[in-house]
C-alpha positions as CSV (number, residue, x, y, z in Angstrom):
1,M,-6.2,24.9,14.5
2,L,-5.7,23.0,17.2
3,A,-7.9,20.3,16.1
4,R,-5.1,19.4,13.0
5,H,-2.5,20.3,15.4
6,A,-1.0,22.5,13.0
7,L,0.0,26.4,13.0
8,R,-0.2,27.5,9.5
9,I,1.6,30.3,8.5
10,C,1.7,32.7,5.5
11,T,4.7,34.1,4.5
12,T,6.6,35.9,1.8
13,G,9.8,34.5,2.4
14,D,11.7,37.4,0.6
15,Y,12.0,40.1,3.3
16,K,15.2,39.6,5.7
17,P,15.7,39.8,8.5
18,Y,12.0,39.1,9.2
19,S,11.2,36.2,6.6
20,F,13.4,34.7,4.1
21,L,13.6,31.5,2.0
22,R,16.9,29.7,2.1
23,Q,18.1,27.7,-0.9
24,D,17.1,24.3,0.9
25,G,13.3,25.1,0.6
26,Q,13.4,26.1,4.8
27,F,12.2,29.8,5.9
28,E,14.4,31.6,8.3
29,G,14.1,34.9,10.2
30,I,12.8,36.9,13.3
31,D,9.3,36.1,12.6
32,I,9.9,32.8,11.6
33,D,11.4,32.0,15.3
34,L,8.5,33.7,16.3
35,A,5.8,31.6,14.6
36,E,7.7,28.2,15.7
37,S,7.7,29.7,19.2
38,L,4.2,30.2,19.2
39,A,3.4,26.4,17.7
40,K,5.2,25.0,20.3
41,S,3.8,26.6,23.1
42,L,0.3,25.7,21.2
43,G,1.2,22.2,21.1
44,A,1.3,22.1,17.3
45,K,3.6,21.8,14.1
46,T,4.4,24.6,11.8
47,E,3.1,24.2,8.1
48,Y,4.5,27.3,6.2
49,V,2.4,28.7,2.9
50,K,4.5,30.9,0.8
51,T,2.8,33.9,-0.5
52,S,3.4,36.9,-2.4
53,W,3.0,40.6,-1.4
54,S,0.0,41.3,-3.9
55,N,-1.6,38.0,-2.7
56,L,-0.8,38.1,1.1
57,M,-4.3,39.0,2.3
58,N,-6.3,36.5,0.0
59,D,-4.0,33.4,1.2
60,F,-4.0,34.5,4.8
61,I,-7.7,34.3,5.0
62,A,-8.3,31.2,2.9
63,K,-5.0,29.1,4.0
64,C,-3.7,30.1,7.1
65,D,-3.7,31.1,10.6
66,I,-1.2,33.9,10.8
67,A,1.0,35.7,8.8
68,V,4.4,36.9,9.3
69,G,7.4,38.5,7.6
70,G,7.3,42.3,8.5
71,V,3.8,42.6,7.6
72,S,2.9,46.4,7.6
73,T,-0.6,47.4,9.2
74,T,-2.6,49.4,6.3
75,L,-6.0,50.2,6.6
76,E,-7.4,47.5,3.9
77,R,-5.4,45.2,5.7
78,Q,-6.8,46.0,9.1
79,K,-10.0,45.7,7.3
80,R,-9.3,42.0,7.4
81,A,-7.1,41.2,9.7
82,F,-6.2,41.9,13.7
83,F,-2.7,42.7,14.0
84,T,-0.7,42.6,17.0
85,E,1.1,45.1,18.6
86,A,4.4,46.2,16.9
87,Y,7.2,44.0,18.6
88,M,9.8,45.9,16.8
89,E,10.6,49.4,14.9
90,D,13.0,49.7,12.1
91,G,13.2,52.4,10.5
92,K,11.0,52.8,7.6
93,T,8.9,56.0,6.9
94,P,7.0,57.1,4.6
95,I,7.9,60.1,3.2
96,V,6.2,62.9,1.0
97,R,7.8,64.8,-1.8
98,C,8.4,68.5,-1.1
99,D,6.6,69.6,-3.9
100,D,3.4,68.2,-3.0
101,V,3.3,69.4,1.0
102,D,1.6,73.2,0.9
103,K,3.6,75.7,2.5
């Protein structure tokens, strides 16, 4: 990353307010702002790699230095990547059908 003076960032661009792709082709959002700030602190430019949720981890491993855009921590993802501490809670929570819970 430092040798090429660029921070490659994988993102889906479809998850407001974290990352979304504007009609002009530029990414915007909370995580995009954070990635821009990180790149600036490293003296690097940003290079965004558009990906999809189904390809996120493979693209991250093959093409990117970081991935952003409201990426949830899962066991399968943790087997392949390190996650930062959560910096925001957005109210998402897992649910279970009542019929599936032992009573």
